[in-house]
Backbone as CSV, one residue per row, in Angstrom:
resi,resn,N_x,N_y,N_z,CA_x,CA_y,CA_z,C_x,C_y,C_z
1,UNK,94.511,94.045,95.727,95.180,95.167,96.410,96.179,95.778,95.240
2,UNK,95.759,96.882,94.585,96.541,97.645,93.364,97.650,98.214,94.141
3,UNK,98.804,98.235,93.683,100.219,98.747,93.887,100.553,100.299,92.893
4,UNK,100.230,100.961,93.007,101.013,102.087,92.137,102.261,103.104,92.635
5,UNK,103.058,102.944,91.690,104.295,103.771,91.743,104.185,105.172,91.834
6,UNK,105.132,105.764,92.842,105.155,107.311,93.322,105.085,107.386,92.386
7,UNK,105.802,107.584,91.294,105.946,108.287,89.914,104.540,108.455,89.444
8,UNK,103.713,107.625,89.168,102.389,107.412,88.634,101.452,108.370,89.512
9,UNK,101.672,108.335,90.851,101.297,109.142,91.434,101.217,110.444,91.465
10,UNK,102.445,110.840,90.793,102.824,112.514,90.710,102.695,112.973,89.144
11,UNK,102.389,111.909,88.324,102.472,111.972,87.104,100.704,112.151,86.482
12,UNK,99.984,111.175,87.186,98.770,111.101,86.868,97.713,110.763,88.187
13,UNK,97.782,111.838,88.975,97.114,112.278,90.228,95.498,111.810,90.343
14,UNK,94.929,112.687,89.327,93.486,112.172,89.018,92.926,110.567,88.371
15,UNK,93.740,110.154,87.733,93.375,108.316,87.576,93.675,107.806,89.047
16,UNK,94.915,108.218,89.708,94.971,107.464,90.727,94.031,107.558,91.915
17,UNK,93.214,108.955,92.194,92.132,109.280,93.207,91.107,108.229,92.726
18,UNK,90.545,108.303,91.229,89.730,107.759,90.580,89.823,105.828,91.355
19,UNK,90.761,105.631,90.768,91.011,104.289,91.175,90.981,104.218,92.680
20,UNK,91.110,105.173,93.704,91.304,104.610,94.898,89.583,104.603,95.177
21,UNK,88.923,105.303,94.770,88.000,105.471,94.843,86.698,104.185,94.468
22,UNK,87.455,103.888,93.414,86.524,102.385,93.062,87.133,101.073,93.976
23,UNK,88.887,101.111,94.224,88.987,99.951,94.877,89.106,99.895,96.610
24,UNK,89.297,101.495,97.324,89.093,101.486,98.429,90.765,101.289,99.335
25,UNK,91.291,100.856,98.863,92.772,100.891,99.033,93.794,100.647,98.083
26,UNK,95.129,101.410,98.308,96.250,100.806,97.552,97.185,101.263,98.209
27,UNK,98.279,100.362,97.617,99.765,100.471,98.014,100.713,101.606,96.939
28,UNK,101.488,102.181,97.901,102.330,103.185,96.949,103.619,102.550,97.051
29,UNK,104.128,102.766,95.860,105.542,101.797,95.809,106.770,102.949,95.486
30,UNK,107.787,102.452,96.044,108.672,103.500,95.321,109.784,102.188,95.423
31,UNK,110.425,102.450,93.906,111.851,101.527,93.506,110.799,100.165,93.767
32,UNK,109.907,99.931,93.197,109.152,98.407,93.685,108.782,98.038,95.046
33,UNK,109.485,98.869,96.180,109.068,98.623,97.188,107.810,99.473,98.267
34,UNK,106.973,98.607,98.498,105.703,99.328,99.220,106.431,100.268,100.152
35,UNK,105.664,101.778,100.261,106.322,102.735,101.363,104.871,103.133,101.985
36,UNK,103.385,103.152,101.233,102.488,103.684,101.912,101.342,102.823,101.670
37,UNK,100.213,103.375,102.377,99.371,102.222,102.385,98.150,103.715,102.099
38,UNK,97.337,104.019,100.906,96.513,104.949,100.671,95.302,104.281,100.857
39,UNK,94.008,104.950,101.659,92.759,103.899,102.052,91.857,105.151,102.002
40,UNK,90.891,104.846,101.336,89.514,105.838,101.046,89.516,106.501,102.847
41,UNK,88.751,107.435,102.492,88.158,108.039,103.817,86.741,108.831,103.589
42,UNK,85.694,108.759,104.479,84.716,110.007,104.182,84.725,110.989,105.501
43,UNK,83.859,111.437,105.592,83.970,112.705,106.882,83.240,111.707,108.172
44,UNK,82.560,110.965,108.081,82.164,110.173,108.837,82.841,109.202,109.499
45,UNK,83.664,108.438,108.701,84.357,107.005,109.305,86.351,107.637,109.189
46,UNK,86.587,108.909,109.410,87.587,109.339,109.545,88.152,108.960,110.481
47,UNK,87.724,109.716,111.908,88.421,109.195,113.308,88.180,107.436,113.450
48,UNK,86.867,106.985,113.095,87.389,105.676,113.184,88.410,104.704,112.649
49,UNK,88.284,105.511,111.220,89.870,104.632,110.676,90.668,104.795,111.126
50,UNK,91.271,105.885,111.545,92.515,106.538,111.761,92.801,105.979,113.719
51,UNK,91.695,105.636,114.418,91.829,104.677,115.293,92.070,103.419,115.025
52,UNK,91.521,102.925,113.942,91.659,101.082,113.583,93.453,101.264,113.404
53,UNK,93.583,102.425,112.328,95.171,102.095,112.016,96.117,102.014,112.920
54,UNK,95.826,103.046,113.970,96.446,103.245,115.322,96.460,101.591,115.969
55,UNK,95.449,101.382,116.444,95.235,99.869,116.869,96.033,99.045,116.166
56,UNK,96.225,98.623,114.980,96.586,97.781,114.384,98.250,97.985,114.514
57,UNK,98.659,99.049,114.270,100.094,99.245,114.734,100.733,98.832,115.817
58,UNK,100.000,99.413,117.008,100.074,98.886,118.102,99.849,97.407,118.264
59,UNK,99.327,96.691,118.019,99.313,95.338,118.034,100.248,95.024,117.479
60,UNK,100.639,95.362,116.074,102.021,94.866,115.116,103.085,95.090,116.294
61,UNK,103.439,96.128,117.121,104.286,96.401,117.446,104.332,95.412,118.893
62,UNK,103.205,94.800,119.620,103.183,94.364,120.826,103.674,92.878,119.910
63,UNK,103.279,92.093,119.267,103.605,91.233,118.903,105.087,90.996,118.277
64,UNK,105.465,92.202,118.050,107.345,92.532,117.715,107.663,92.286,118.916
65,UNK,107.366,92.528,120.012,108.151,92.859,121.348,108.111,91.397,122.108
66,UNK,106.939,90.832,121.492,106.900,89.520,122.086,107.651,88.445,121.391
67,UNK,107.861,88.254,119.962,108.682,87.854,119.246,109.976,87.947,119.831
68,UNK,110.577,89.492,120.100,111.923,89.478,120.566,112.188,88.867,121.993
69,UNK,111.347,89.015,122.717,111.296,88.440,124.033,111.407,87.196,123.782
70,UNK,111.044,86.477,123.478,111.269,84.772,122.766,112.197,84.691,122.421
71,UNK,112.780,85.009,121.584,114.069,85.064,120.808,115.153,85.121,122.010
72,UNK,114.783,86.336,122.720,116.452,86.705,123.389,115.629,85.788,124.768
73,UNK,114.901,84.989,124.902,114.677,84.004,126.779,114.244,85.253,127.615
74,UNK,113.880,86.150,127.230,113.465,87.079,128.655,111.675,86.782,128.863
75,UNK,111.135,85.844,127.886,109.672,85.583,128.394,109.754,84.501,129.531
76,UNK,110.600,84.001,130.017,111.115,82.926,130.940,111.332,83.505,132.122
77,UNK,111.369,85.034,132.412,112.070,85.826,133.229,110.677,85.942,134.438
78,UNK,111.112,85.105,135.653,109.695,84.753,136.829,109.741,86.731,137.220
79,UNK,108.539,86.334,137.585,107.536,87.410,138.317,108.689,88.310,139.468
80,UNK,109.006,87.429,140.563,110.073,88.235,141.591,111.371,88.556,140.774
81,UNK,112.188,87.930,139.556,113.021,88.958,138.875,112.532,89.727,138.189
82,UNK,111.249,89.784,137.964,110.710,91.543,136.860,110.407,92.275,138.367
83,UNK,109.684,91.649,139.488,109.782,93.101,140.647,111.362,93.854,141.131
84,UNK,112.152,92.646,141.017,113.631,93.331,141.587,114.109,93.975,140.185
85,UNK,113.891,94.149,138.862,114.526,95.058,138.594,113.590,96.152,138.211
86,UNK,112.903,96.380,138.505,111.671,97.521,138.702,112.147,97.975,139.820
87,UNK,112.365,96.939,141.063,113.003,97.927,142.277,114.389,98.550,141.984
88,UNK,115.024,97.799,141.038,116.492,98.443,140.801,116.527,99.741,139.945
89,UNK,115.657,99.847,139.317,115.514,101.281,138.369,115.146,102.235,138.670
90,UNK,114.002,102.105,139.875,113.584,102.953,140.318,114.525,103.550,141.761
91,UNK,115.318,103.211,142.293,116.297,103.364,143.222,117.120,103.942,142.336
92,UNK,117.911,103.740,140.915,118.792,104.058,140.196,117.808,105.778,140.028
93,UNK,116.970,105.595,139.499,116.204,107.067,139.138,115.934,108.235,140.194
94,UNK,115.721,107.634,141.139,115.626,108.556,142.870,117.006,109.152,143.057
95,UNK,117.715,108.703,142.589,119.364,109.107,143.254,119.514,110.860,142.473
């Protein structure tokens, strides 16, 4: 996958778009760090591509939450303790 600096995108946008047509995807960088992903779209696959990106982000978020849970030890909480926590939160919200 090709990396393109923001500066190059700003100064030579036509060349960047031509490369995007050839390669399909590029990573945009700022100060050498990735900040965005450019991906080629068509009218036919626009909605499917957006949905796939959103699913991938949701999966990444869920995996992050699972890792945090394991790190914090909360992955070993019993079902009864979870239910008690839910009931306590609902009671405090009802007040």
